[in-house]
GULO-862026 format. One line per 4 residues: number of its first residue (from 1); their letters; for each residue z, y, x of N, C-alpha, C. Coordinates in steps of 0.05 Angstrom, whole numbers, plus 5000, padded with zeros to 4 digits. Layout:
N
NUM> A> Z/Y/X/Z/Y/X/Z/Y/X | ...
//
This chain:
289
1> MRFT> 1099/0680/3979/1086/0679/4006/1100/0676/4026 | 1091/0654/4042/1113/0643/4070/1104/0663/4091 | 1122/0680/4105/1119/0690/4127/1132/0683/4153 | 1118/0698/4180/1136/0695/4208/1134/0723/4216
5> KMHG> 1164/0722/4220/1164/0757/4245/1164/0746/4267 | 1148/0764/4287/1140/0759/4310/1147/0784/4326 | 1153/0787/4346/1154/0811/4372/1144/0804/4394 | 1122/0825/4401/1125/0823/4436/1133/0847/4442
9> CGND> 1147/0846/4460/1162/0869/4479/1172/0891/4453 | 1186/0880/4435/1197/0899/4409/1176/0912/4390 | 1156/0907/4397/1127/0908/4382/1129/0885/4355 | 1142/0892/4333/1150/0867/4312/1126/0871/4287
13> YIYI> 1128/0852/4283/1098/0846/4256/1101/0827/4242 | 1096/0830/4222/1101/0806/4199/1078/0792/4204 | 1069/0763/4201/1054/0753/4208/1044/0729/4180 | 1024/0729/4176/1010/0713/4152/0997/0697/4155
17> NCFE> 0999/0671/4155/0978/0648/4161/0955/0641/4134 | 0931/0659/4138/0915/0657/4119/0894/0624/4121 | 0910/0612/4144/0898/0588/4133/0912/0575/4106 | 0926/0588/4111/0946/0566/4078/0959/0586/4059
21> EQAA> 0952/0620/4064/0970/0632/4039/0938/0653/4034 | 0938/0663/4015/0922/0685/4002/0941/0719/4008 | 0931/0732/4020/0943/0760/4023/0928/0779/4009 | 0931/0786/3987/0913/0804/3967/0927/0827/3980
25> DPER> 0906/0860/3972/0912/0887/3983/0936/0882/4012 | 0921/0877/4023/0942/0873/4052/0945/0901/4064 | 0933/0927/4054/0934/0951/4058/0966/0961/4042 | 0965/0951/4023/0991/0964/4003/1020/0934/4006
29> LAVA> 1009/0906/4020/1024/0891/4023/1041/0903/4055 | 1022/0910/4071/1035/0926/4092/1051/0942/4090 | 1049/0966/4083/1069/0983/4067/1092/0971/4059 | 1092/0957/4042/1116/0940/4031/1137/0930/4049
33> VSDR> 1119/0905/4067/1135/0895/4087/1152/0906/4107 | 1132/0928/4111/1144/0942/4133/1165/0955/4137 | 1169/0968/4110/1203/0977/4108/1217/0965/4111 | 1238/0988/4135/1262/0972/4140/1282/0972/4130
37> HFGV> 1285/0981/4106/1310/0990/4085/1296/0969/4055 | 1273/0970/4052/1271/0953/4022/1249/0933/4025 | 1249/0931/4054/1221/0906/4059/1238/0880/4078 | 1227/0877/4094/1223/0858/4112/1240/0875/4141
41> GADG> 1214/0892/4150/1224/0913/4163/1208/0900/4187 | 1178/0922/4192/1165/0912/4217/1147/0938/4227 | 1137/0929/4246/1112/0959/4252/1079/0951/4240 | 1082/0930/4231/1060/0928/4206/1060/0899/4203
45> LVLI> 1027/0897/4192/1020/0865/4179/1002/0857/4201 | 1004/0829/4210/0985/0811/4216/0969/0793/4200 | 0949/0783/4199/0937/0765/4181/0928/0746/4200 | 0929/0721/4204/0911/0706/4222/0890/0690/4199
49> CPSD> 0877/0688/4206/0851/0682/4188/0834/0663/4207 | 0815/0647/4191/0795/0631/4197/0771/0642/4216 | 0756/0637/4230/0737/0660/4238/0712/0635/4246 | 0684/0652/4236/0662/0638/4240/0650/0649/4270
53> TADF> 0654/0662/4284/0655/0670/4315/0665/0657/4332 | 0698/0656/4324/0721/0653/4348/0737/0633/4342 | 0753/0624/4359/0775/0597/4347/0800/0619/4319 | 0801/0634/4318/0811/0653/4304/0807/0678/4302
57> KMRM> 0814/0688/4273/0809/0728/4269/0837/0736/4267 | 0839/0759/4271/0862/0778/4273/0861/0804/4254 | 0873/0800/4234/0869/0828/4226/0895/0846/4225 | 0895/0861/4235/0926/0883/4227/0931/0914/4214
61> FNAD> 0948/0912/4213/0954/0938/4189/0977/0948/4199 | 0978/0980/4203/0997/0987/4201/1014/0991/4191 | 1042/1005/4192/1058/1000/4171/1056/1021/4147 | 1032/1045/4157/1026/1059/4137/1003/1051/4118
65> GSEG> 0996/1022/4122/0973/1010/4112/0938/1010/4119 | 0945/1033/4141/0914/1035/4150/0910/1009/4174 | 0883/1004/4167/0877/0976/4189/0871/0987/4220 | 0876/0981/4233/0883/0980/4263/0851/0959/4268
69> KMCG> 0848/0963/4304/0819/0948/4303/0825/0927/4328 | 0853/0938/4343/0869/0918/4355/0891/0930/4372 | 0905/0901/4372/0937/0903/4377/0941/0886/4399 | 0943/0894/4429/0955/0873/4452/0981/0849/4448
73> NAAR> 1003/0869/4436/1019/0858/4430/1021/0836/4405 | 1006/0841/4382/0999/0823/4364/0983/0798/4366 | 0960/0814/4392/0947/0778/4396/0955/0764/4412 | 0979/0770/4438/0998/0747/4446/1016/0737/4420
77> CVAK> 1022/0746/4411/1036/0736/4388/1018/0710/4364 | 1001/0726/4362/0977/0700/4348/0967/0679/4360 | 0964/0677/4394/0966/0658/4411/0990/0639/4408 | 1008/0646/4415/1034/0628/4406/1043/0627/4383
81> YVYD> 1033/0641/4354/1041/0627/4334/1024/0596/4329 | 0993/0600/4342/0975/0581/4333/0968/0558/4348 | 0985/0563/4379/0992/0551/4403/1025/0525/4386 | 1047/0541/4385/1068/0528/4377/1073/0516/4360
85> FGMT> 1051/0521/4335/1054/0504/4308/1025/0485/4311 | 1016/0484/4329/0994/0459/4334/0968/0459/4322 | 0966/0499/4319/0928/0502/4306/0918/0499/4327 | 0919/0496/4354/0913/0492/4377/0922/0476/4406
89> QKDV> 0901/0468/4406/0915/0458/4441/0899/0465/4466 | 0882/0486/4460/0868/0504/4480/0882/0518/4502 | 0881/0524/4520/0890/0539/4545/0875/0566/4538 | 0859/0559/4534/0842/0595/4529/0835/0592/4500
93> IALE> 0837/0613/4486/0828/0616/4455/0811/0645/4455 | 0795/0645/4432/0774/0670/4438/0785/0681/4399 | 0794/0705/4405/0812/0715/4379/0787/0741/4373 | 0779/0739/4351/0765/0752/4333/0776/0781/4322
97> TLAG> 0770/0804/4328/0778/0826/4323/0765/0846/4317 | 0766/0864/4307/0758/0891/4306/0747/0909/4323 | 0757/0895/4344/0747/0911/4372/0736/0891/4386 | 0730/0869/4374/0709/0846/4385/0731/0821/4390
101> IKRI> 0716/0801/4401/0733/0777/4411/0738/0780/4438 | 0769/0775/4435/0783/0779/4459/0798/0742/4470 | 0797/0744/4494/0794/0722/4504/0829/0716/4516 | 0834/0691/4510/0872/0702/4509/0880/0667/4537
105> QLHA> 0888/0669/4553/0895/0655/4570/0922/0643/4565 | 0929/0623/4554/0964/0616/4552/0976/0606/4571 | 1002/0616/4578/1018/0612/4604/1043/0588/4577 | 1037/0553/4585/1058/0552/4568/1079/0532/4589
109> KNGK> 1109/0532/4576/1124/0518/4589/1141/0500/4564 | 1143/0472/4572/1157/0453/4556/1139/0450/4526 | 1117/0457/4526/1103/0451/4506/1101/0480/4488 | 1107/0491/4492/1111/0524/4483/1097/0549/4495
113> MAAA> 1082/0562/4488/1074/0591/4495/1089/0612/4507 | 1101/0609/4534/1120/0625/4548/1108/0648/4551 | 1081/0658/4566/1072/0677/4565/1040/0677/4556 | 1025/0700/4555/0994/0702/4552/0983/0725/4571
117> TVDM> 0958/0722/4574/0940/0743/4590/0917/0746/4574 | 0918/0775/4563/0892/0775/4541/0871/0792/4561 | 0849/0781/4568/0825/0805/4567/0813/0820/4547 | 0824/0847/4559/0829/0869/4539/0795/0881/4535
121> GAPL> 0775/0874/4559/0755/0883/4560/0748/0912/4573 | 0734/0925/4577/0728/0947/4600/0733/0973/4583 | 0754/0987/4597/0755/1011/4578/0736/1033/4580 | 0739/1040/4549/0725/1059/4542/0730/1091/4544
125> LRPE> 0712/1110/4563/0718/1127/4573/0705/1160/4555 | 0687/1142/4554/0664/1170/4548/0681/1194/4514 | 0673/1207/4512/0683/1229/4492/0689/1216/4450 | 0653/1206/4457/0650/1196/4428/0649/1165/4428
129> EIPA> 0658/1153/4449/0670/1119/4447/0705/1125/4440 | 0714/1142/4447/0742/1139/4435/0752/1147/4414 | 0743/1157/4393/0734/1183/4393/0743/1211/4397 | 0727/1228/4410/0748/1250/4411/0725/1279/4416
133> RAEQ> 0733/1294/4398/0709/1319/4388/0720/1343/4400 | 0710/1358/4412/0721/1385/4415/0693/1407/4432 | 0695/1428/4426/0672/1444/4442/0675/1442/4475 | 0699/1435/4487/0711/1437/4511/0712/1407/4531
137> LEGL> 0699/1389/4512/0693/1367/4511/0656/1359/4514 | 0646/1373/4511/0621/1375/4509/0608/1370/4535 | 0593/1345/4540/0586/1343/4571/0602/1323/4597 | 0630/1316/4580/0641/1305/4599/0639/1275/4593
141> TAIV> 0632/1257/4616/0637/1226/4612/0658/1212/4617 | 0684/1237/4618/0710/1220/4618/0723/1246/4607 | 0752/1241/4595/0765/1263/4587/0794/1256/4612 | 0796/1272/4626/0815/1263/4656/0825/1299/4665
145> GQHL> 0852/1295/4649/0866/1314/4665/0857/1341/4648 | 0849/1340/4614/0844/1359/4611/0871/1374/4594 | 0861/1405/4585/0885/1415/4574/0881/1406/4547 | 0905/1402/4536/0903/1391/4501/0923/1416/4494
149> GLPD> 0914/1445/4478/0926/1456/4465/0946/1444/4436 | 0976/1453/4440/0992/1447/4428/1009/1473/4412 | 1018/1470/4388/1031/1497/4384/1065/1489/4401 | 1076/1504/4392/1104/1515/4407/1100/1508/4429
153> DNDL> 1094/1518/4453/1093/1511/4482/1093/1481/4483 | 1086/1461/4471/1088/1440/4476/1057/1429/4484 | 1050/1444/4512/1020/1444/4516/1023/1423/4539 | 0997/1402/4544/0993/1382/4562/0974/1376/4569
157> DVTC> 0975/1369/4597/0945/1357/4600/0946/1326/4591 | 0922/1319/4588/0922/1289/4584/0897/1275/4587 | 0897/1255/4591/0870/1236/4595/0872/1214/4574 | 0848/1208/4561/0841/1193/4534/0825/1169/4539
161> VSMG> 0830/1147/4533/0823/1116/4537/0817/1112/4506 | 0800/1088/4508/0800/1070/4489/0796/1046/4495 | 0820/1023/4487/0819/1002/4489/0815/0984/4466 | 0796/0991/4450/0784/0982/4422/0796/0998/4401
165> NPHC> 0824/1010/4404/0830/1040/4393/0835/1060/4413 | 0836/1090/4397/0838/1107/4419/0866/1116/4429 | 0870/1129/4451/0890/1135/4468/0886/1156/4482 | 0914/1179/4476/0914/1195/4494/0947/1197/4511
169> VAFV> 0939/1198/4538/0964/1192/4558/0961/1216/4563 | 0993/1222/4564/1001/1249/4584/1026/1234/4605 | 1022/1258/4628/1041/1248/4649/1067/1264/4641 | 1095/1253/4646/1119/1273/4625/1137/1265/4655
173> EDTE> 1156/1277/4657/1174/1276/4681/1200/1254/4676 | 1204/1251/4647/1227/1246/4639/1215/1230/4608 | 1216/1200/4609/1202/1197/4588/1229/1193/4562 | 1251/1190/4576/1277/1183/4550/1283/1221/4531
177> AFPL> 1280/1237/4557/1284/1263/4544/1259/1281/4531 | 1247/1267/4539/1220/1278/4529/1220/1276/4495 | 1214/1297/4471/1218/1304/4452/1191/1290/4434 | 1185/1259/4432/1164/1251/4429/1163/1245/4397
181> ETVG> 1182/1255/4382/1183/1254/4359/1171/1284/4354 | 1167/1294/4364/1161/1324/4359/1130/1330/4359 | 1127/1314/4383/1100/1320/4403/1077/1301/4388 | 1085/1279/4390/1074/1246/4375/1067/1251/4356
185> PLIE> 1068/1262/4338/1051/1276/4312/1032/1289/4310 | 1042/1312/4326/1029/1332/4330/0989/1323/4354 | 1000/1307/4368/0976/1293/4385/0970/1270/4364 | 0976/1250/4350/0963/1238/4337/0947/1253/4320
189> RHAW> 0945/1277/4300/0929/1286/4280/0926/1312/4293 | 0920/1309/4327/0902/1337/4334/0871/1337/4329 | 0864/1363/4330/0843/1365/4315/0815/1350/4331 | 0825/1337/4360/0804/1327/4372/0797/1296/4365
193> FPER> 0805/1290/4348/0815/1264/4336/0814/1260/4308 | 0781/1248/4306/0772/1255/4278/0782/1223/4270 | 0795/1204/4273/0808/1181/4267/0832/1178/4276 | 0851/1208/4287/0874/1199/4298/0880/1186/4317
197> VNAE> 0899/1193/4331/0896/1172/4361/0932/1167/4370 | 0931/1141/4386/0963/1136/4390/0970/1152/4417 | 0993/1158/4420/0992/1178/4441/1015/1157/4463 | 1011/1166/4491/1037/1149/4510/1041/1178/4523
201> FVRV> 1066/1172/4534/1080/1186/4549/1093/1176/4577 | 1084/1187/4597/1085/1157/4621/1098/1181/4640 | 1115/1171/4651/1125/1175/4679/1123/1153/4699 | 1110/1163/4720/1095/1144/4746/1120/1147/4761
205> IGRT> 1134/1122/4765/1153/1111/4786/1144/1102/4814 | 1120/1091/4811/1108/1084/4843/1071/1073/4835 | 1063/1070/4853/1031/1061/4852/1037/1036/4837 | 1049/1017/4828/1052/0995/4812/1072/1000/4795
209> ELQM> 1081/1014/4789/1101/1017/4773/1108/1043/4748 | 1102/1037/4718/1105/1060/4699/1125/1058/4683 | 1136/1085/4671/1151/1075/4647/1142/1095/4622 | 1139/1084/4607/1123/1097/4576/1136/1093/4551
213> RVWE> 1136/1113/4541/1143/1111/4510/1112/1113/4487 | 1118/1106/4467/1086/1116/4454/1093/1116/4422 | 1069/1129/4422/1077/1149/4389/1057/1126/4375 | 1053/1117/4357/1030/1100/4343/1020/1114/4324
217> RGSG> 0994/1118/4318/0976/1124/4301/0986/1106/4277 | 1003/1119/4245/1003/1106/4222/1035/1090/4225 | 1044/1089/4249/1072/1076/4249/1098/1084/4263 | 1090/1109/4279/1115/1133/4290/1114/1114/4313
221> ETWA> 1139/1113/4320/1146/1105/4346/1148/1076/4349 | 1141/1060/4373/1141/1025/4373/1159/1018/4403 | 1162/1002/4400/1181/0994/4420/1166/0991/4449 | 1134/0978/4438/1108/0974/4454/1084/0975/4445
225> CGTG> 1071/0976/4460/1045/0982/4454/1028/0966/4480 | 1009/0944/4470/0998/0929/4492/0970/0947/4498 | 0955/0955/4484/0933/0969/4487/0941/0992/4498 | 0963/1008/4489/0968/1034/4506/0979/1028/4532
229> ACAS> 0998/1011/4536/0997/1008/4565/0974/0999/4583 | 0951/0986/4573/0931/0981/4583/0915/1010/4587 | 0921/1031/4571/0907/1058/4571/0918/1070/4589 | 0942/1068/4588/0967/1088/4609/0953/1076/4643
233> AVAC> 0954/1047/4641/0954/1045/4666/0922/1046/4683 | 0904/1049/4664/0881/1057/4661/0876/1092/4678 | 0892/1107/4657/0896/1133/4661/0910/1142/4694 | 0930/1123/4699/0935/1122/4718/0923/1121/4754
237> VLNG> 0902/1103/4740/0881/1094/4761/0862/1130/4758 | 0854/1131/4736/0831/1159/4738/0846/1184/4744 | 0876/1180/4750/0887/1208/4758/0889/1198/4783 | 0886/1180/4808/0894/1177/4833/0920/1166/4833
241> RCDK> 0936/1156/4813/0965/1149/4818/0975/1128/4818 | 0955/1108/4818/0954/1078/4820/0918/1066/4827 | 0920/1039/4831/0903/1030/4844/0891/1013/4832 | 0863/1008/4817/0847/0980/4813/0860/0957/4833
245> DADI> 0854/0931/4815/0858/0908/4824/0884/0905/4824 | 0906/0914/4824/0937/0921/4829/0950/0913/4809 | 0971/0901/4802/0986/0886/4781/1007/0917/4778 | 0996/0926/4757/1022/0949/4752/1041/0936/4724
249> TVHL> 1066/0948/4736/1089/0937/4715/1091/0960/4695 | 1087/0950/4663/1095/0972/4654/1125/0980/4636 | 1144/0986/4648/1165/0991/4627/1165/0999/4597 | 1169/0991/4575/1175/0996/4556/1200/0995/4546
253> RGGD> 1203/1000/4522/1228/1006/4513/1242/0978/4503 | 1224/0957/4495/1225/0933/4482/1228/0914/4511 | 1215/0924/4538/1204/0895/4558/1186/0902/4571 | 1174/0890/4583/1152/0896/4610/1130/0890/4605
257> LVIR> 1109/0897/4616/1072/0883/4614/1071/0888/4640 | 1052/0873/4654/1032/0870/4670/1006/0879/4668 | 0990/0899/4683/0969/0902/4671/0954/0904/4705 | 0932/0895/4696/0914/0894/4722/0874/0902/4705
261> WDSA> 0874/0929/4728/0837/0933/4715/0831/0921/4738 | 0813/0897/4722/0799/0878/4751/0770/0896/4755 | 0767/0903/4778/0740/0918/4791/0720/0902/4784 | 0724/0875/4792/0701/0856/4793/0690/0855/4769
265> RDTV> 0699/0860/4751/0692/0848/4725/0693/0872/4707 | 0697/0896/4713/0712/0920/4698/0727/0907/4670 | 0743/0894/4674/0756/0886/4651/0791/0894/4657 | 0806/0900/4633/0833/0905/4637/0843/0872/4627
269> LMTG> 0865/0872/4643/0882/0843/4645/0912/0845/4629 | 0925/0840/4604/0943/0851/4599/0971/0814/4593 | 0984/0825/4614/1006/0789/4612/1035/0807/4600 | 1041/0784/4581/1073/0795/4577/1074/0779/4557
273> PAAF> 1100/0768/4551/1116/0757/4527/1107/0753/4500 | 1109/0733/4474/1114/0738/4451/1140/0717/4445 | 1147/0731/4416/1164/0719/4411/1171/0714/4375 | 1185/0685/4372/1189/0687/4337/1216/0703/4332
277> VCRG> 1222/0718/4320/1242/0729/4298/1257/0697/4277 | 1242/0705/4261/1252/0694/4239/1227/0684/4219 | 1229/0658/4201/1208/0650/4177/1223/0658/4154 | 1207/0662/4130/1218/0666/4107/1203/0665/4090
281> ELLL> 1206/0674/4055/1188/0676/4040/1187/0699/4026 | 1160/0719/4025/1162/0746/4012/1160/0742/3975 | 1173/0748/3958/1172/0755/3941/1157/0770/3927 | 1130/0760/3923/1111/0787/3916/1112/0806/3902
285> EQAA> 1125/0798/3873/1133/0821/3854/1147/0845/3864 | 1170/0825/3883/1182/0858/3897/1162/0874/3909 | 1147/0863/3931/1129/0869/3952/1120/0890/3940 | 1112/0882/3914/1091/0904/3900/1098/0925/3893
289> R> 1126/0923/3881/1132/0959/3875/1128/0977/3893
//
């Protein structure tokens, strides 16, 4: 099976062109190819598929084989793949995902996609939309600055946002020194979140500048998360730390994304790069072990 490895700000996935290849048992395949010692090495697997309702369809699987609804970095990479390999000549494409159809504006340079802006849609804030369930959340229209009880004196106040997948955002003074490897798994599997949750840890540098680290459900720490950057910017606005309609630069371990919560259309726009790493062939009998 032929594959392409790509990354968006260091958030790397293995991409399979399902117009040409058949990816049977993608859950198991995702686990095999994501292993950084015995596989190709990635944060997960992405299938680029035909769609009956959009230009293309994206299915993405985390490193543990669980299927995710949406990934902003992967969406940009899919856009670059289909444009650079001549599968489309459109400047705007519609991409079907489990979180709905996302429209992507391609920014081309010298015949190749240099960056893309993904219309991520409106953030979902109600606890049942995230989803998050707890007695203290009953009657709330949004989870903003709510105390999240954690063991071992790791208590945090959090803001929760769904960008097609669930996010729990906490503000910290120092993202680099923060014990993400310890606290991330505790939040991912906290009793509030029946479907688990992605955890973002954010330092506010200024009203248009953030630094963020992310613990992604099913994958652990990744170098970037597009939906997480969107959720973090929304959380900053909800907590009065940033403004709507401002371009907010989010510094991630793998690079920068620019996020804008457009009040006129109540949608979140994410702009960032995508890059190829390598192409090759998977030996499926090895991946199946």
